[in-house]
C-alpha atoms as one frame of an Amber mdcrd trajectory, in Angstrom:
protein
  -0.267  17.604  -1.314  -2.668  15.094   0.212  -6.407  14.886  -0.514  -7.513
  16.989   2.448  -5.196  19.716   1.466  -6.122  19.629  -2.229 -10.041  19.885
  -1.047  -9.297  22.854   0.956  -7.053  24.494  -1.637 -10.002  24.110  -4.179
 -12.649  25.337  -1.787 -10.570  28.530  -1.488  -9.377  29.179  -5.001 -10.911
  31.609  -7.327 -12.423  28.990  -9.693 -15.006  27.609  -6.892 -17.765  28.805
  -8.746 -17.067  26.630 -11.715 -18.738  23.334 -12.504 -15.154  21.848 -12.910
 -14.015  22.859  -9.430 -17.153  21.215  -7.671 -16.577  17.933  -9.680 -12.967
  18.071  -8.867 -13.940  18.457  -5.032 -16.392  15.635  -5.301 -13.835  13.361
  -7.005 -11.213  14.105  -4.449 -13.883  13.492  -1.450 -14.647  10.068  -3.032
 -10.786   9.381  -3.321 -10.399  10.483   0.201 -13.242   8.026   1.470 -11.802
   5.129  -0.615  -8.399   5.920   0.735  -9.418   5.647   4.216 -11.497   2.481
   3.481  -8.500   0.951   1.940  -6.109   1.650   4.500  -8.441   0.435   7.171
  -9.207  -2.808   5.252  -5.528  -3.263   4.682  -4.813  -2.900   8.473  -7.545
  -5.142   9.514  -6.780  -7.878   7.079  -3.051  -8.086   7.633  -2.239 -11.915
   7.105   1.086 -11.486   8.794   0.650 -10.025  12.473   3.815  -9.754  14.208
   2.265 -11.315  17.362   1.886 -14.453  15.247   4.811 -14.289  12.803   7.496
 -12.920  15.100  10.283 -10.595  13.473  13.530 -12.000  12.396  16.759 -10.422
  13.477  19.167  -9.291  11.025  21.773 -11.856  12.211  19.099 -14.911  11.375
  18.512 -13.265   7.813  22.368 -13.480   7.409  22.312 -17.103   8.383  19.354
 -17.829   6.172  21.121 -16.005   3.167  24.426 -18.010   3.583  22.220 -21.308
   3.764  20.321 -20.408   0.648  23.434 -19.334  -1.298  25.154 -22.732  -0.089
  22.234 -25.131  -0.557  20.205 -23.611  -3.552  22.570 -21.279  -5.115  20.963
 -18.101  -4.744  20.484 -15.154  -2.196  17.602 -14.313  -0.003  17.185 -11.318
  -2.251  15.779 -13.659  -5.085  13.604 -15.298  -2.716  12.204 -11.959  -1.254
  11.919 -10.764  -4.837   9.768 -13.752  -5.731   7.435 -13.074  -2.661   7.331
  -9.376  -3.135   6.024  -9.813  -6.795   3.359 -12.075  -5.595   2.373  -9.774
  -2.713   2.475  -6.620  -4.969   0.141  -8.395  -7.496  -2.503  -9.501  -4.645
  -2.425  -6.053  -3.477  -3.254  -4.545  -6.982  -6.143  -6.990  -7.229  -7.281
  -6.174  -3.690  -7.124  -2.127  -4.714  -9.173  -3.007  -7.832 -11.920  -4.530
  -5.884 -12.019  -1.644  -3.388 -12.087   0.997  -6.137 -14.965  -0.606  -7.809
């Protein structure tokens, strides 16, 4: 259930008169606002736009993988795993800043 559906469900639920329901709706609305801002920020701040960093075809990935195995002794998965961990950690840091 996404945030908008959750808010609508709570508005129509029988517990609407309780303070907890109203607090929950406020929290969900805040989450919805943060979610929208975060997506907008991440889309705008993409440091790797496709018009600058052109996509790589599968055949080229295969060649790169073969080269890495031959010259370095590891597969492209190891390289991607290393880059992915760094990217993942940086996204978590951005999320922490946006949520504050």
